N, C-alpha and C positions, 0 to 999 in steps of 0.2 A: 679629283683636279679643280680647278680650283675657280673663288662664284663667279667671275667670268667668264673662264668653260663653260660652264656648266648654265647660263641663263643664253650662249651665245645656243651652246647643242639644246633647248630647250624649244628657244626661235628658231633654229631652223625644224627640230618638228613639227613644230605647231602651222609649223609654211609647208610642210610636205603633209602634213591631213589636212591642211585648207588649201592645192590643191593637188592633190587625189594620189600622190603622187606612193600607193597604199604598198611598191612594190617593192619600197626602198625601204622605211621600217627594218631590214633586220638589221640597218646601222647604229636607228638605237635603242632599239625593244631586245630583251634580250634573247633567244631562244624558249626558254623558260622561265616564264616571270611570273608571278600570284598576281593575280587578278584580285579587286578587292579582297584583298584576303586568301587566298587559297588558290593553289597549285593551279596555274598557266602554264597554257605553253603562248609563246607571240603569233601562232600560228591564229588564236584562238581572239588575242588580238586586235592583230589587222579584222578579223569579220564579225568582231563588233564594228568595229570607223563602219567598213561597210553596209555594214546591216544600217547607223546614220545616214549613212548618205541615203542609201535604197530608199528611207523611210522621208529625210529632206534632202536631195539632188541641190538646197540654194545652200548647206551648213557651211556656218562659217563662225570659225573659234575666235576673238581677237582677247589679249593675253591683256587686262587692265591693273593682275598687280600679283609678286611674283618671287617669295621670298626663299630663300636657302640658306641650312644650317648642314654645314658637314658635307652628305653626298643625298644631302632630303631637296626635295622642295614641295613648295607648295602652294599652289597658283589656283588666282581667282581670273576664268575670264566669262568673257556675256560670249554665251551661241543664240545663234540666229537668224530664218531660212522660213522654208513654208513647210510643214508636208502634205504629203500628199500620196504620203503609208501611216494607219495607222505608231507612233513612235514614243516613247513611255508609258503604256498604255492610254493615249489619247489621239482619238483621229479625227481627221485630215475634215482640214471644216472651210480651207480655202485661203485662211488669216495667215500672218508674219508672226513670227515669234520674237521677242531678245529678254533669250533668261538667264539670267545663274550660273558657278559653276563651278565647284572646287574640287580640285584637284590636288594625290598629295603623290612623290614617286622616292622609288629612291633607287639612284643610281649606285651601279658594279663596273668595274673597267671600262668604264664608259658606254652601257648602253640600263634601259630599265630591266631590273629584277622586279619589282613592285609599282603598282596601278592600282588605281584607286579616285570615284568621283564620286561628284551628289550634284544633281540639278533639280531644278526648285523648277519641280513636275508640279507644284500647289499654279506660280507665277501663269505655267504654259496654258495648263484650262481651263484658267480662269483672263485667260490672254483668248486662247484661240476659242473660249466659247464667248466675247461677243462680238 
């Protein structure tokens, strides 16, 4: 895929996630996908996304930077939401958050074969405790 194709692919992936169209994830995620460097499956990734939405129903991903090198993507996103259940080890307080997420991906044959991300949990804790 070209850089332009990968940008469009990632944009469509984030749009589907924000629209809660998890039934479309087979368009984006390979059946066997490494998740955080460990062997995994698309079903496990979808379950992880659904768990986020269960804990933070208004969760929203906003891409602020996207870097592409060959078949690898690195993204910086701003995540926002208001938890109604514990998320990332932080209990809900009724407060909303805005935190940074860094994500790394590898794409092969038009779908993710490796996915990992890191959230700023310290900032999440700070905001929800305020």
